[in-house]
MARVO-168474 format. One record per residue (C-alpha): residue in three letters; x, y, z. Coordinates in steps of 0.2 Angstrom, whole numbers, padded with zeros to 4 digits, always signed. Each point is the difference from the previous one (the first is absolute). Example, Ala and Ser with C-alpha at 12.3 -4.5 7.8 and 13.67 -1.06 7.14 Angstrom:
% MARVO-168474
ALA+0062-0022+0039 SER+0006+0017-0003 
END
This chain:
% MARVO-168474
MET-0031-0417+0263 PRO+0002+0013+0015 GLU+0000+0018-0005 LEU+0000+0018+0008 ILE-0016+0009+0001 LEU-0006+0015+0010 PRO-0009-0003+0016 THR-0018-0005-0003 ALA-0016-0003+0010 ASP-0003-0015-0011 LEU+0013-0010+0010 ALA-0006+0006+0017 ASP-0002-0018+0007 THR+0016-0007-0006 PHE+0010+0016+0006 ALA-0009-0002+0017 GLU+0005-0018+0001 ALA+0018+0006-0003 VAL-0001+0013+0013 ARG-0006-0012+0013 GLU+0016-0011-0004 PHE+0011+0015+0002 ILE-0009+0004+0017 ALA+0003-0018+0005 GLU+0018+0002-0002 GLY+0001+0016+0010 ARG-0002+0013-0013 GLY-0009+0016+0004 GLY+0007+0002+0018 PRO+0006+0016+0007 ASP+0018-0004-0005 ASP-0005-0003-0018 GLN+0006+0015-0010 SER-0004-0007-0017 LEU-0014+0007-0011 LEU-0009-0017+0002 GLY+0002+0002+0019 ASP-0007+0018-0001 LEU-0015-0006-0010 ILE-0004-0013+0013 GLN+0003+0012+0015 ARG-0012+0013-0008 LEU-0014-0011-0006 GLY+0001-0015+0012 PRO-0003-0018-0005 PRO-0011-0003-0016 ASP-0015-0006+0009 GLU-0012+0006-0014 PRO+0010+0000-0016 GLU-0012+0009-0011 THR+0000+0015+0011 TRP+0018-0002+0006 ILE+0006+0001-0018 GLU-0007+0017-0002 GLY+0012+0007+0013 VAL+0015-0010-0008 LEU-0004+0008-0017 ALA-0001+0017+0008 ILE+0016-0001+0008 GLU+0009-0007-0015 ARG-0008+0014-0011 ALA+0006+0013+0013 LEU+0018-0007-0001 THR+0000+0004-0018 GLU-0010+0016-0001 ASP+0002+0009+0016 PRO+0012-0009+0012 PRO+0002+0005+0018 ALA+0013+0012+0005 ALA+0013-0013+0005 PHE-0003-0010-0016 VAL+0005+0002-0019 PRO-0011-0004-0014 ALA-0001-0019-0003 THR-0010-0013-0010 THR-0005-0017+0007 PHE-0003-0014-0012 TRP-0007-0017+0005 TRP+0008-0016-0007 VAL-0015-0012-0004 ASP-0003-0016-0009 GLY-0017+0002-0007 PRO-0012+0003+0015 VAL+0013-0004+0013 PHE+0011+0013+0009 LEU+0018-0006+0002 GLY+0009+0016+0005 ARG+0002+0019-0001 ILE+0014+0011-0005 ASN+0002+0019+0003 ILE+0010+0011-0011 ARG+0005+0017+0008 HIS+0002+0013-0014 ARG+0014+0008+0009 LEU+0011-0001+0016 ASN+0000+0011+0015 GLU+0013-0001+0014 ARG-0008-0015+0009 LEU-0003-0010-0016 ARG+0018+0002-0004 ASP+0005-0009+0016 TYR-0014-0011+0003 GLY-0013-0003-0013 GLY+0006+0003-0017 HIS-0010+0002-0016 VAL-0009-0017+0001 GLY-0008-0010+0014 TYR-0009-0017-0002 ASP-0009-0013+0009 VAL-0005-0018-0005 ARG-0014-0008+0009 PRO+0006-0014+0011 SER-0009-0014-0009 ALA+0008+0005-0016 ARG+0018+0002+0005 ARG+0015-0010-0007 ARG-0007-0002-0017 GLY+0009+0014-0009 HIS-0014+0013+0002 ALA+0011+0014+0008 THR+0013-0002-0014 ALA-0013+0001-0014 MET-0010+0014+0008 LEU+0016+0011+0002 ALA+0005-0004-0018 ALA-0017+0005-0006 ALA+0001+0016+0011 LEU+0017+0006-0006 PRO-0006+0007-0017 VAL-0014+0009+0009 ALA+0014+0009+0010 ALA+0009+0003-0016 ALA-0015+0009-0007 LEU-0001+0011+0016 GLY+0018+0006-0004 ILE+0009-0011+0012 GLU+0016-0006-0008 LYS+0006-0011+0014 ALA-0012-0005+0015 LEU+0006+0000+0017 ILE-0007-0016+0009 THR+0004-0004+0018 CYS-0002-0016+0010 ASP+0004-0005+0018 THR+0017-0007+0002 ASP-0007-0017+0005 ASN-0013-0001-0014 THR+0009-0012-0011 GLY-0015-0003-0011 SER-0003+0018-0004 ARG+0019+0003-0003 LYS-0001-0015-0013 VAL-0015+0009-0008 ILE+0009+0016-0002 GLU+0016-0008-0006 ALA-0010-0011-0013 ASN-0006+0017-0007 GLY+0017+0007-0002 GLY+0002+0009+0017 VAL+0017+0005+0005 LEU+0004+0002+0018 GLU+0005+0018+0004 ASP+0002-0001+0019 ARG-0008-0004+0017 ARG-0008+0013+0011 GLY-0005-0007+0017 ASP-0010-0016-0003 LYS-0004+0004-0019 LEU+0010-0005-0015 ARG-0002+0013-0014 PHE+0000-0006-0019 TRP-0001+0009-0016 VAL-0010-0009-0014 PRO+0000+0006-0018 THR-0018+0003-0006 ALA+0004-0003-0018 PRO+0010-0013-0009 ALA+0018+0005-0004 ALA+0002+0008-0017 
END
């Protein structure tokens, strides 16, 4: 049964496999503004997973404990099924101006070979109580206007469309069940 865990060096090989899949589909290029894209741009491909994962874990720790100036504190979880990395989800503890328009409280990625199996929907459902524990009553989640899959994931988790800003749709998702 898949579950959320904190990033760990124990899954270096399977995470590296997933990153290679992301790179093969074009992630990590100069136009990729996502956290995953930033990670790939900063560390390069995972040619030596055991040492590469040390850089990944350092970046993830810094996002929580001492984020760079343009970032807000955030926690990343991995969605895993036993020893297999399936995806990642990042919960931003608060919003800044840019996140209000572009990124929201939550961003997620499912490795290409694990898509279309319900992992993103389940991963987001598992992460919403974590957001609630951080004091986020409603999470802002955005997706590209043409990303039907992500829109369905957000709506399946109770997301309500607020508006469109540029090429992004903005949804508010409750983080706790209605009382």
